[in-house]
PDB file of N, CA, C and O in Angstrom:
ATOM      1  N   MET A   1     -94.812  27.265 -79.845  1.00  0.00           N
ATOM      2  CA  MET A   1     -93.512  27.014 -79.269  1.00  0.00           C
ATOM      3  C   MET A   1     -92.423  27.075 -80.325  1.00  0.00           C
ATOM      4  O   MET A   1     -91.400  27.728 -80.118  1.00  0.00           O
ATOM      5  N   ILE A   2     -92.623  26.407 -81.453  1.00  0.00           N
ATOM      6  CA  ILE A   2     -91.617  26.404 -82.521  1.00  0.00           C
ATOM      7  C   ILE A   2     -91.426  27.803 -83.070  1.00  0.00           C
ATOM      8  O   ILE A   2     -90.293  28.237 -83.276  1.00  0.00           O
ATOM      9  N   ALA A   3     -92.516  28.515 -83.310  1.00  0.00           N
ATOM     10  CA  ALA A   3     -92.414  29.859 -83.886  1.00  0.00           C
ATOM     11  C   ALA A   3     -91.614  30.787 -82.986  1.00  0.00           C
ATOM     12  O   ALA A   3     -90.930  31.681 -83.485  1.00  0.00           O
ATOM     13  N   GLY A   4     -91.680  30.601 -81.684  1.00  0.00           N
ATOM     14  CA  GLY A   4     -90.937  31.443 -80.757  1.00  0.00           C
ATOM     15  C   GLY A   4     -89.434  31.257 -80.873  1.00  0.00           C
ATOM     16  O   GLY A   4     -88.670  32.182 -80.598  1.00  0.00           O
ATOM     17  N   GLY A   5     -89.006  30.075 -81.276  1.00  0.00           N
ATOM     18  CA  GLY A   5     -87.582  29.792 -81.410  1.00  0.00           C
ATOM     19  C   GLY A   5     -87.011  30.117 -82.775  1.00  0.00           C
ATOM     20  O   GLY A   5     -85.794  30.085 -82.959  1.00  0.00           O
ATOM     21  N   LEU A   6     -87.871  30.430 -83.738  1.00  0.00           N
ATOM     22  CA  LEU A   6     -87.388  30.700 -85.093  1.00  0.00           C
ATOM     23  C   LEU A   6     -86.419  31.874 -85.189  1.00  0.00           C
ATOM     24  O   LEU A   6     -85.430  31.767 -85.913  1.00  0.00           O
ATOM     25  N   PRO A   7     -86.652  32.984 -84.498  1.00  0.00           N
ATOM     26  CA  PRO A   7     -85.670  34.070 -84.596  1.00  0.00           C
ATOM     27  C   PRO A   7     -84.272  33.651 -84.133  1.00  0.00           C
ATOM     28  O   PRO A   7     -83.275  34.059 -84.728  1.00  0.00           O
ATOM     29  N   LEU A   8     -84.196  32.854 -83.094  1.00  0.00           N
ATOM     30  CA  LEU A   8     -82.903  32.385 -82.602  1.00  0.00           C
ATOM     31  C   LEU A   8     -82.238  31.466 -83.625  1.00  0.00           C
ATOM     32  O   LEU A   8     -81.041  31.588 -83.887  1.00  0.00           O
ATOM     33  N   VAL A   9     -83.006  30.555 -84.199  1.00  0.00           N
ATOM     34  CA  VAL A   9     -82.472  29.645 -85.217  1.00  0.00           C
ATOM     35  C   VAL A   9     -81.976  30.446 -86.406  1.00  0.00           C
ATOM     36  O   VAL A   9     -80.893  30.181 -86.927  1.00  0.00           O
ATOM     37  N   TYR A  10     -82.759  31.422 -86.837  1.00  0.00           N
ATOM     38  CA  TYR A  10     -82.381  32.257 -87.980  1.00  0.00           C
ATOM     39  C   TYR A  10     -81.109  33.033 -87.668  1.00  0.00           C
ATOM     40  O   TYR A  10     -80.198  33.073 -88.495  1.00  0.00           O
ATOM     41  N   ALA A  11     -81.030  33.639 -86.512  1.00  0.00           N
ATOM     42  CA  ALA A  11     -79.854  34.426 -86.137  1.00  0.00           C
ATOM     43  C   ALA A  11     -78.620  33.537 -86.073  1.00  0.00           C
ATOM     44  O   ALA A  11     -77.548  33.923 -86.537  1.00  0.00           O
ATOM     45  N   LYS A  12     -78.770  32.361 -85.504  1.00  0.00           N
ATOM     46  CA  LYS A  12     -77.635  31.440 -85.401  1.00  0.00           C
ATOM     47  C   LYS A  12     -77.199  30.967 -86.780  1.00  0.00           C
ATOM     48  O   LYS A  12     -76.000  30.866 -87.037  1.00  0.00           O
ATOM     49  N   SER A  13     -78.129  30.679 -87.664  1.00  0.00           N
ATOM     50  CA  SER A  13     -77.769  30.198 -88.997  1.00  0.00           C
ATOM     51  C   SER A  13     -77.063  31.287 -89.793  1.00  0.00           C
ATOM     52  O   SER A  13     -76.161  30.983 -90.573  1.00  0.00           O
ATOM     53  N   ARG A  14     -77.449  32.543 -89.616  1.00  0.00           N
ATOM     54  CA  ARG A  14     -76.779  33.639 -90.322  1.00  0.00           C
ATOM     55  C   ARG A  14     -75.339  33.760 -89.851  1.00  0.00           C
ATOM     56  O   ARG A  14     -74.449  34.007 -90.664  1.00  0.00           O
ATOM     57  N   TYR A  15     -75.092  33.593 -88.567  1.00  0.00           N
ATOM     58  CA  TYR A  15     -73.742  33.683 -88.031  1.00  0.00           C
ATOM     59  C   TYR A  15     -72.907  32.530 -88.581  1.00  0.00           C
ATOM     60  O   TYR A  15     -71.766  32.744 -88.991  1.00  0.00           O
ATOM     61  N   SER A  16     -73.443  31.330 -88.599  1.00  0.00           N
ATOM     62  CA  SER A  16     -72.724  30.167 -89.098  1.00  0.00           C
ATOM     63  C   SER A  16     -72.425  30.304 -90.584  1.00  0.00           C
ATOM     64  O   SER A  16     -71.356  29.898 -91.040  1.00  0.00           O
ATOM     65  N   ARG A  17     -73.355  30.871 -91.344  1.00  0.00           N
ATOM     66  CA  ARG A  17     -73.120  31.095 -92.769  1.00  0.00           C
ATOM     67  C   ARG A  17     -71.962  32.050 -92.975  1.00  0.00           C
ATOM     68  O   ARG A  17     -71.129  31.845 -93.858  1.00  0.00           O
ATOM     69  N   ALA A  18     -71.908  33.083 -92.170  1.00  0.00           N
ATOM     70  CA  ALA A  18     -70.809  34.047 -92.288  1.00  0.00           C
ATOM     71  C   ALA A  18     -69.480  33.352 -91.990  1.00  0.00           C
ATOM     72  O   ALA A  18     -68.480  33.606 -92.661  1.00  0.00           O
ATOM     73  N   GLU A  19     -69.469  32.495 -91.007  1.00  0.00           N
ATOM     74  CA  GLU A  19     -68.252  31.748 -90.684  1.00  0.00           C
ATOM     75  C   GLU A  19     -67.861  30.816 -91.831  1.00  0.00           C
ATOM     76  O   GLU A  19     -66.682  30.689 -92.162  1.00  0.00           O
ATOM     77  N   GLU A  20     -68.841  30.177 -92.424  1.00  0.00           N
ATOM     78  CA  GLU A  20     -68.563  29.257 -93.532  1.00  0.00           C
ATOM     79  C   GLU A  20     -68.032  30.007 -94.749  1.00  0.00           C
ATOM     80  O   GLU A  20     -67.129  29.529 -95.435  1.00  0.00           O
ATOM     81  N   MET A  21     -68.592  31.176 -95.011  1.00  0.00           N
ATOM     82  CA  MET A  21     -68.097  31.988 -96.134  1.00  0.00           C
ATOM     83  C   MET A  21     -66.664  32.440 -95.862  1.00  0.00           C
ATOM     84  O   MET A  21     -65.848  32.504 -96.781  1.00  0.00           O
ATOM     85  N   GLU A  22     -66.361  32.749 -94.624  1.00  0.00           N
ATOM     86  CA  GLU A  22     -65.001  33.128 -94.248  1.00  0.00           C
ATOM     87  C   GLU A  22     -64.048  31.945 -94.442  1.00  0.00           C
ATOM     88  O   GLU A  22     -62.929  32.117 -94.925  1.00  0.00           O
ATOM     89  N   ALA A  23     -64.493  30.758 -94.066  1.00  0.00           N
ATOM     90  CA  ALA A  23     -63.672  29.559 -94.245  1.00  0.00           C
ATOM     91  C   ALA A  23     -63.452  29.279 -95.730  1.00  0.00           C
ATOM     92  O   ALA A  23     -62.355  28.901 -96.141  1.00  0.00           O
ATOM     93  N   ASP A  24     -64.494  29.465 -96.526  1.00  0.00           N
ATOM     94  CA  ASP A  24     -64.342  29.293 -97.969  1.00  0.00           C
ATOM     95  C   ASP A  24     -63.329  30.291 -98.525  1.00  0.00           C
ATOM     96  O   ASP A  24     -62.533  29.954 -99.402  1.00  0.00           O
ATOM     97  N   GLY A  25     -63.362  31.513 -98.014  1.00  0.00           N
ATOM     98  CA  GLY A  25     -62.404  32.528 -98.456  1.00  0.00           C
ATOM     99  C   GLY A  25     -60.979  32.118 -98.138  1.00  0.00           C
ATOM    100  O   GLY A  25     -60.077  32.310 -98.953  1.00  0.00           O
ATOM    101  N   ALA A  26     -60.775  31.556 -96.963  1.00  0.00           N
ATOM    102  CA  ALA A  26     -59.441  31.090 -96.575  1.00  0.00           C
ATOM    103  C   ALA A  26     -59.009  29.923 -97.460  1.00  0.00           C
ATOM    104  O   ALA A  26     -57.850  29.847 -97.868  1.00  0.00           O
ATOM    105  N   ALA A  27     -59.935  29.019 -97.756  1.00  0.00           N
ATOM    106  CA  ALA A  27     -59.621  27.884 -98.636  1.00  0.00           C
ATOM    107  C   ALA A  27     -59.271  28.378-100.034  1.00  0.00           C
ATOM    108  O   ALA A  27     -58.311  27.907-100.645  1.00  0.00           O
ATOM    109  N   LEU A  28     -60.044  29.318-100.531  1.00  0.00           N
ATOM    110  CA  LEU A  28     -59.785  29.876-101.856  1.00  0.00           C
ATOM    111  C   LEU A  28     -58.410  30.537-101.910  1.00  0.00           C
ATOM    112  O   LEU A  28     -57.651  30.340-102.859  1.00  0.00           O
ATOM    113  N   GLU A  29     -58.110  31.304-100.903  1.00  0.00           N
ATOM    114  CA  GLU A  29     -56.814  31.973-100.831  1.00  0.00           C
ATOM    115  C   GLU A  29     -55.677  30.948-100.797  1.00  0.00           C
ATOM    116  O   GLU A  29     -54.664  31.119-101.476  1.00  0.00           O
ATOM    117  N   GLY A  30     -55.846  29.896-100.017  1.00  0.00           N
ATOM    118  CA  GLY A  30     -54.820  28.857 -99.934  1.00  0.00           C
ATOM    119  C   GLY A  30     -54.625  28.138-101.259  1.00  0.00           C
ATOM    120  O   GLY A  30     -53.494  27.882-101.672  1.00  0.00           O
ATOM    121  N   LEU A  31     -55.728  27.812-101.923  1.00  0.00           N
ATOM    122  CA  LEU A  31     -55.621  27.156-103.223  1.00  0.00           C
ATOM    123  C   LEU A  31     -54.859  28.038-104.212  1.00  0.00           C
ATOM    124  O   LEU A  31     -53.965  27.568-104.917  1.00  0.00           O
ATOM    125  N   GLN A  32     -55.219  29.310-104.253  1.00  0.00           N
ATOM    126  CA  GLN A  32     -54.565  30.222-105.177  1.00  0.00           C
ATOM    127  C   GLN A  32     -53.098  30.427-104.818  1.00  0.00           C
ATOM    128  O   GLN A  32     -52.250  30.492-105.707  1.00  0.00           O
ATOM    129  N   ARG A  33     -52.796  30.525-103.559  1.00  0.00           N
ATOM    130  CA  ARG A  33     -51.418  30.726-103.108  1.00  0.00           C
ATOM    131  C   ARG A  33     -50.525  29.561-103.530  1.00  0.00           C
ATOM    132  O   ARG A  33     -49.342  29.744-103.818  1.00  0.00           O
ATOM    133  N   HIS A  34     -51.106  28.364-103.564  1.00  0.00           N
ATOM    134  CA  HIS A  34     -50.344  27.174-103.923  1.00  0.00           C
ATOM    135  C   HIS A  34     -50.507  26.801-105.399  1.00  0.00           C
ATOM    136  O   HIS A  34     -50.099  25.719-105.821  1.00  0.00           O
ATOM    137  N   GLY A  35     -51.101  27.699-106.171  1.00  0.00           N
ATOM    138  CA  GLY A  35     -51.223  27.476-107.611  1.00  0.00           C
ATOM    139  C   GLY A  35     -52.215  26.399-108.010  1.00  0.00           C
ATOM    140  O   GLY A  35     -52.084  25.803-109.079  1.00  0.00           O
ATOM    141  N   LYS A  36     -53.199  26.141-107.171  1.00  0.00           N
ATOM    142  CA  LYS A  36     -54.216  25.121-107.459  1.00  0.00           C
ATOM    143  C   LYS A  36     -55.471  25.789-108.011  1.00  0.00           C
ATOM    144  O   LYS A  36     -55.864  26.867-107.566  1.00  0.00           O
ATOM    145  N   ASP A  37     -56.087  25.137-108.978  1.00  0.00           N
ATOM    146  CA  ASP A  37     -57.300  25.659-109.607  1.00  0.00           C
ATOM    147  C   ASP A  37     -58.484  25.517-108.643  1.00  0.00           C
ATOM    148  O   ASP A  37     -58.821  24.399-108.254  1.00  0.00           O
ATOM    149  N   PRO A  38     -59.117  26.623-108.251  1.00  0.00           N
ATOM    150  CA  PRO A  38     -60.258  26.568-107.323  1.00  0.00           C
ATOM    151  C   PRO A  38     -61.451  25.788-107.875  1.00  0.00           C
ATOM    152  O   PRO A  38     -62.336  25.386-107.120  1.00  0.00           O
ATOM    153  N   ARG A  39     -61.472  25.576-109.185  1.00  0.00           N
ATOM    154  CA  ARG A  39     -62.586  24.824-109.763  1.00  0.00           C
ATOM    155  C   ARG A  39     -62.581  23.364-109.317  1.00  0.00           C
ATOM    156  O   ARG A  39     -63.610  22.692-109.391  1.00  0.00           O
ATOM    157  N   HIS A  40     -61.430  22.867-108.853  1.00  0.00           N
ATOM    158  CA  HIS A  40     -61.398  21.500-108.321  1.00  0.00           C
ATOM    159  C   HIS A  40     -62.308  21.397-107.094  1.00  0.00           C
ATOM    160  O   HIS A  40     -63.051  20.428-106.939  1.00  0.00           O
ATOM    161  N   PHE A  41     -62.238  22.408-106.229  1.00  0.00           N
ATOM    162  CA  PHE A  41     -63.092  22.415-105.034  1.00  0.00           C
ATOM    163  C   PHE A  41     -64.555  22.563-105.436  1.00  0.00           C
ATOM    164  O   PHE A  41     -65.431  21.951-104.825  1.00  0.00           O
ATOM    165  N   ALA A  42     -64.823  23.362-106.450  1.00  0.00           N
ATOM    166  CA  ALA A  42     -66.195  23.521-106.936  1.00  0.00           C
ATOM    167  C   ALA A  42     -66.743  22.178-107.407  1.00  0.00           C
ATOM    168  O   ALA A  42     -67.907  21.863-107.159  1.00  0.00           O
ATOM    169  N   ARG A  43     -65.919  21.389-108.081  1.00  0.00           N
ATOM    170  CA  ARG A  43     -66.356  20.067-108.556  1.00  0.00           C
ATOM    171  C   ARG A  43     -66.634  19.118-107.383  1.00  0.00           C
ATOM    172  O   ARG A  43     -67.556  18.304-107.437  1.00  0.00           O
ATOM    173  N   ILE A  44     -65.837  19.233-106.341  1.00  0.00           N
ATOM    174  CA  ILE A  44     -66.077  18.403-105.148  1.00  0.00           C
ATOM    175  C   ILE A  44     -67.422  18.772-104.527  1.00  0.00           C
ATOM    176  O   ILE A  44     -68.212  17.895-104.179  1.00  0.00           O
ATOM    177  N   LEU A  45     -67.678  20.074-104.389  1.00  0.00           N
ATOM    178  CA  LEU A  45     -68.961  20.513-103.831  1.00  0.00           C
ATOM    179  C   LEU A  45     -70.133  20.035-104.685  1.00  0.00           C
ATOM    180  O   LEU A  45     -71.155  19.596-104.158  1.00  0.00           O
ATOM    181  N   ALA A  46     -69.978  20.125-106.007  1.00  0.00           N
ATOM    182  CA  ALA A  46     -71.048  19.690-106.914  1.00  0.00           C
ATOM    183  C   ALA A  46     -71.294  18.190-106.774  1.00  0.00           C
ATOM    184  O   ALA A  46     -72.444  17.750-106.783  1.00  0.00           O
ATOM    185  N   ALA A  47     -70.224  17.402-106.643  1.00  0.00           N
ATOM    186  CA  ALA A  47     -70.373  15.953-106.485  1.00  0.00           C
ATOM    187  C   ALA A  47     -71.077  15.624-105.175  1.00  0.00           C
ATOM    188  O   ALA A  47     -71.934  14.741-105.129  1.00  0.00           O
ATOM    189  N   LEU A  48     -70.718  16.334-104.112  1.00  0.00           N
ATOM    190  CA  LEU A  48     -71.385  16.109-102.825  1.00  0.00           C
ATOM    191  C   LEU A  48     -72.864  16.453-102.898  1.00  0.00           C
ATOM    192  O   LEU A  48     -73.704  15.748-102.340  1.00  0.00           O
ATOM    193  N   GLU A  49     -73.173  17.540-103.587  1.00  0.00           N
ATOM    194  CA  GLU A  49     -74.581  17.922-103.708  1.00  0.00           C
ATOM    195  C   GLU A  49     -75.364  16.906-104.534  1.00  0.00           C
ATOM    196  O   GLU A  49     -76.507  16.586-104.208  1.00  0.00           O
ATOM    197  N   ARG A  50     -74.749  16.397-105.608  1.00  0.00           N
ATOM    198  CA  ARG A  50     -75.429  15.376-106.415  1.00  0.00           C
ATOM    199  C   ARG A  50     -75.704  14.133-105.578  1.00  0.00           C
ATOM    200  O   ARG A  50     -76.767  13.522-105.692  1.00  0.00           O
ATOM    201  N   GLN A  51     -74.748  13.764-104.743  1.00  0.00           N
ATOM    202  CA  GLN A  51     -74.902  12.579-103.906  1.00  0.00           C
ATOM    203  C   GLN A  51     -75.990  12.785-102.847  1.00  0.00           C
ATOM    204  O   GLN A  51     -76.794  11.891-102.585  1.00  0.00           O
ATOM    205  N   GLN A  52     -75.999  13.963-102.255  1.00  0.00           N
ATOM    206  CA  GLN A  52     -76.960  14.266-101.193  1.00  0.00           C
ATOM    207  C   GLN A  52     -78.310  14.652-101.766  1.00  0.00           C
ATOM    208  O   GLN A  52     -79.349  14.345-101.181  1.00  0.00           O
ATOM    209  N   GLY A  53     -78.300  15.323-102.908  1.00  0.00           N
ATOM    210  CA  GLY A  53     -79.518  15.847-103.496  1.00  0.00           C
ATOM    211  C   GLY A  53     -79.762  17.251-102.978  1.00  0.00           C
ATOM    212  O   GLY A  53     -79.441  17.560-101.831  1.00  0.00           O
ATOM    213  N   PRO A  54     -80.331  18.103-103.823  1.00  0.00           N
ATOM    214  CA  PRO A  54     -80.572  19.484-103.385  1.00  0.00           C
ATOM    215  C   PRO A  54     -81.639  19.537-102.305  1.00  0.00           C
ATOM    216  O   PRO A  54     -82.567  18.728-102.287  1.00  0.00           O
ATOM    217  N   SER A  55     -81.493  20.497-101.408  1.00  0.00           N
ATOM    218  CA  SER A  55     -82.500  20.673-100.368  1.00  0.00           C
ATOM    219  C   SER A  55     -83.586  21.604-100.888  1.00  0.00           C
ATOM    220  O   SER A  55     -83.389  22.335-101.858  1.00  0.00           O
ATOM    221  N   ALA A  56     -84.704  21.562-100.240  1.00  0.00           N
ATOM    222  CA  ALA A  56     -85.819  22.414-100.633  1.00  0.00           C
ATOM    223  C   ALA A  56     -85.413  23.878-100.477  1.00  0.00           C
ATOM    224  O   ALA A  56     -84.778  24.235 -99.485  1.00  0.00           O
ATOM    225  N   PRO A  57     -85.771  24.734-101.443  1.00  0.00           N
ATOM    226  CA  PRO A  57     -85.356  26.139-101.389  1.00  0.00           C
ATOM    227  C   PRO A  57     -85.744  26.849-100.096  1.00  0.00           C
ATOM    228  O   PRO A  57     -84.995  27.694 -99.605  1.00  0.00           O
ATOM    229  N   GLU A  58     -86.901  26.513 -99.544  1.00  0.00           N
ATOM    230  CA  GLU A  58     -87.340  27.205 -98.327  1.00  0.00           C
ATOM    231  C   GLU A  58     -86.485  26.822 -97.114  1.00  0.00           C
ATOM    232  O   GLU A  58     -86.486  27.537 -96.112  1.00  0.00           O
ATOM    233  N   MET A  59     -85.762  25.711 -97.194  1.00  0.00           N
ATOM    234  CA  MET A  59     -84.930  25.280 -96.068  1.00  0.00           C
ATOM    235  C   MET A  59     -83.627  26.074 -95.964  1.00  0.00           C
ATOM    236  O   MET A  59     -82.942  26.001 -94.944  1.00  0.00           O
ATOM    237  N   ARG A  60     -83.280  26.827 -97.001  1.00  0.00           N
ATOM    238  CA  ARG A  60     -82.014  27.572 -96.944  1.00  0.00           C
ATOM    239  C   ARG A  60     -82.009  28.595 -95.820  1.00  0.00           C
ATOM    240  O   ARG A  60     -80.939  28.985 -95.353  1.00  0.00           O
ATOM    241  N   TYR A  61     -83.181  29.041 -95.373  1.00  0.00           N
ATOM    242  CA  TYR A  61     -83.247  30.013 -94.285  1.00  0.00           C
ATOM    243  C   TYR A  61     -82.840  29.396 -92.945  1.00  0.00           C
ATOM    244  O   TYR A  61     -82.454  30.109 -92.019  1.00  0.00           O
ATOM    245  N   PHE A  62     -82.929  28.081 -92.852  1.00  0.00           N
ATOM    246  CA  PHE A  62     -82.585  27.405 -91.608  1.00  0.00           C
ATOM    247  C   PHE A  62     -81.228  26.717 -91.676  1.00  0.00           C
ATOM    248  O   PHE A  62     -80.754  26.159 -90.687  1.00  0.00           O
ATOM    249  N   SER A  63     -80.615  26.760 -92.838  1.00  0.00           N
ATOM    250  CA  SER A  63     -79.335  26.092 -93.015  1.00  0.00           C
ATOM    251  C   SER A  63     -78.213  26.856 -92.332  1.00  0.00           C
ATOM    252  O   SER A  63     -78.215  28.086 -92.287  1.00  0.00           O
ATOM    253  N   SER A  64     -77.252  26.104 -91.801  1.00  0.00           N
ATOM    254  CA  SER A  64     -76.102  26.754 -91.178  1.00  0.00           C
ATOM    255  C   SER A  64     -75.003  27.025 -92.197  1.00  0.00           C
ATOM    256  O   SER A  64     -73.985  27.627 -91.856  1.00  0.00           O
ATOM    257  N   HIS A  65     -75.189  26.594 -93.431  1.00  0.00           N
ATOM    258  CA  HIS A  65     -74.199  26.790 -94.483  1.00  0.00           C
ATOM    259  C   HIS A  65     -74.803  27.600 -95.622  1.00  0.00           C
ATOM    260  O   HIS A  65     -76.014  27.575 -95.836  1.00  0.00           O
ATOM    261  N   PRO A  66     -73.960  28.314 -96.346  1.00  0.00           N
ATOM    262  CA  PRO A  66     -74.462  29.015 -97.537  1.00  0.00           C
ATOM    263  C   PRO A  66     -74.950  27.982 -98.549  1.00  0.00           C
ATOM    264  O   PRO A  66     -74.565  26.814 -98.488  1.00  0.00           O
ATOM    265  N   ALA A  67     -75.782  28.408 -99.459  1.00  0.00           N
ATOM    266  CA  ALA A  67     -76.268  27.511-100.496  1.00  0.00           C
ATOM    267  C   ALA A  67     -75.076  26.948-101.264  1.00  0.00           C
ATOM    268  O   ALA A  67     -74.147  27.675-101.615  1.00  0.00           O
ATOM    269  N   THR A  68     -75.118  25.662-101.513  1.00  0.00           N
ATOM    270  CA  THR A  68     -73.998  25.012-102.193  1.00  0.00           C
ATOM    271  C   THR A  68     -73.761  25.627-103.563  1.00  0.00           C
ATOM    272  O   THR A  68     -72.611  25.803-103.965  1.00  0.00           O
ATOM    273  N   GLN A  69     -74.816  25.956-104.283  1.00  0.00           N
ATOM    274  CA  GLN A  69     -74.641  26.552-105.607  1.00  0.00           C
ATOM    275  C   GLN A  69     -73.913  27.896-105.521  1.00  0.00           C
ATOM    276  O   GLN A  69     -73.124  28.237-106.402  1.00  0.00           O
ATOM    277  N   GLU A  70     -74.176  28.639-104.476  1.00  0.00           N
ATOM    278  CA  GLU A  70     -73.487  29.915-104.255  1.00  0.00           C
ATOM    279  C   GLU A  70     -71.991  29.667-104.029  1.00  0.00           C
ATOM    280  O   GLU A  70     -71.149  30.400-104.548  1.00  0.00           O
ATOM    281  N   ARG A  71     -71.676  28.650-103.266  1.00  0.00           N
ATOM    282  CA  ARG A  71     -70.285  28.314-102.982  1.00  0.00           C
ATOM    283  C   ARG A  71     -69.592  27.820-104.250  1.00  0.00           C
ATOM    284  O   ARG A  71     -68.458  28.207-104.532  1.00  0.00           O
ATOM    285  N   ILE A  72     -70.272  26.966-105.012  1.00  0.00           N
ATOM    286  CA  ILE A  72     -69.708  26.459-106.263  1.00  0.00           C
ATOM    287  C   ILE A  72     -69.401  27.619-107.202  1.00  0.00           C
ATOM    288  O   ILE A  72     -68.319  27.690-107.784  1.00  0.00           O
ATOM    289  N   ARG A  73     -70.354  28.518-107.342  1.00  0.00           N
ATOM    290  CA  ARG A  73     -70.188  29.675-108.237  1.00  0.00           C
ATOM    291  C   ARG A  73     -68.965  30.503-107.833  1.00  0.00           C
ATOM    292  O   ARG A  73     -68.209  30.956-108.692  1.00  0.00           O
ATOM    293  N   ARG A  74     -68.775  30.694-106.555  1.00  0.00           N
ATOM    294  CA  ARG A  74     -67.632  31.488-106.067  1.00  0.00           C
ATOM    295  C   ARG A  74     -66.304  30.871-106.490  1.00  0.00           C
ATOM    296  O   ARG A  74     -65.405  31.580-106.944  1.00  0.00           O
ATOM    297  N   PHE A  75     -66.178  29.558-106.346  1.00  0.00           N
ATOM    298  CA  PHE A  75     -64.917  28.884-106.699  1.00  0.00           C
ATOM    299  C   PHE A  75     -64.763  28.761-108.213  1.00  0.00           C
ATOM    300  O   PHE A  75     -63.646  28.834-108.726  1.00  0.00           O
ATOM    301  N   GLU A  76     -65.870  28.574-108.934  1.00  0.00           N
ATOM    302  CA  GLU A  76     -65.814  28.527-110.399  1.00  0.00           C
ATOM    303  C   GLU A  76     -65.353  29.867-110.964  1.00  0.00           C
ATOM    304  O   GLU A  76     -64.490  29.923-111.840  1.00  0.00           O
ATOM    305  N   GLU A  77     -65.941  30.940-110.450  1.00  0.00           N
ATOM    306  CA  GLU A  77     -65.572  32.272-110.938  1.00  0.00           C
ATOM    307  C   GLU A  77     -64.103  32.577-110.623  1.00  0.00           C
ATOM    308  O   GLU A  77     -63.405  33.166-111.449  1.00  0.00           O
ATOM    309  N   ALA A  78     -63.638  32.189-109.459  1.00  0.00           N
ATOM    310  CA  ALA A  78     -62.246  32.432-109.105  1.00  0.00           C
ATOM    311  C   ALA A  78     -61.306  31.641-110.001  1.00  0.00           C
ATOM    312  O   ALA A  78     -60.224  32.120-110.342  1.00  0.00           O
ATOM    313  N   GLY A  79     -61.703  30.445-110.383  1.00  0.00           N
ATOM    314  CA  GLY A  79     -60.873  29.620-111.247  1.00  0.00           C
ATOM    315  C   GLY A  79     -60.865  30.082-112.694  1.00  0.00           C
ATOM    316  O   GLY A  79     -59.929  29.798-113.441  1.00  0.00           O
ATOM    317  N   ALA A  80     -61.903  30.788-113.078  1.00  0.00           N
ATOM    318  CA  ALA A  80     -61.992  31.269-114.463  1.00  0.00           C
ATOM    319  C   ALA A  80     -61.164  32.522-114.690  1.00  0.00           C
ATOM    320  O   ALA A  80     -60.880  32.878-115.834  1.00  0.00           O
ATOM    321  N   LYS A  81     -60.780  33.188-113.630  1.00  0.00           N
ATOM    322  CA  LYS A  81     -59.980  34.408-113.751  1.00  0.00           C
ATOM    323  C   LYS A  81     -58.518  34.048-114.022  1.00  0.00           C
ATOM    324  O   LYS A  81     -57.996  33.098-113.440  1.00  0.00           O
ATOM    325  N   PRO A  82     -57.859  34.799-114.899  1.00  0.00           N
ATOM    326  CA  PRO A  82     -56.447  34.499-115.196  1.00  0.00           C
ATOM    327  C   PRO A  82     -55.532  34.759-114.036  1.00  0.00           C
ATOM    328  O   PRO A  82     -54.323  34.551-114.144  1.00  0.00           O
TER     329      PRO A  82
END
């Protein structure tokens, strides 16, 4: 029964991840537009992950959000650019 529902869960999680990445893009754009360092958001994400603790790597396939480290890296890299 569970295995039959896995494709639906996977498909739904991929769609939600795409939405979350789009939202992160909008947040990044807003931060930059207002002259704010995107690394501040990266630090917030890192603090939340430390508080929650990392999830098991195999669970990322079922997550509705992109991996937090991937999100942190995106904002760190954007903040490092002049």
